[in-house]
N, C-alpha and C positions, 0 to 999 in steps of 0.2 A: 821611933814612937816613945813618947814618955810614959811615965807610969800613971800619971793622972789620967791621960785619954784613954789608956788601957782599961783602968779601973772604971771610968765612967762607961765605956762600951760593955763591959761584963755587968754592970749594974742596969744598964738600959734593956739589956737582952734578958736578964733575969727577971726584970720587971715585967716585960712584954710576956715572957712565957707564965708568969704568975697570973697576968691578967688575961690571957688566953685560957688558961686551965679554969680560972674562975668562971669565965663567959661559958665555956663547955659545960663546966659542971652545973651552972645554972639553967643552961638549956636542957641537960638531962634531966634535971630535976622538975623543969616545966613540963616536958615531954612524957615522964612516967604517967602522972594522972590521965593524960590525954590517951596514951596508949592503953591503958587500964580501962578507961571508959570505954574505948571503940572494942576492946576485947570482951567486955562485959555486954555490949550492945550485940555483937556478933554471936557470943553463946547464947543470949535470951532469944534472938531471933531463930536461931538453930533450933534450941529446945522447944520453943512454940511450933516450929514447923514440924518437928518430930512428933509432937502431942497431936497436932491438927491430923497428919498422916496416919498416926495409930488410931485417931478416933474415926476417921473416915472408912479406914480398913475394917475396923470392927463393926461400925454400922453397917457396911455393905455385906460383912459376913452374915448378919442376922436376918 
């Protein structure tokens, strides 16, 4: 094994790791707002359900 081939191999592995980390970082950055949006929708649905349930129970009590 010559020094140049070893150097090239290490560079390519470092580059592939850098590329992979960048892709993973971009994917996480894209997923965060999507997850936050889903979380907000789920929380809003749950809160509206609780409000409707509370309203129905109070109306029935009267």
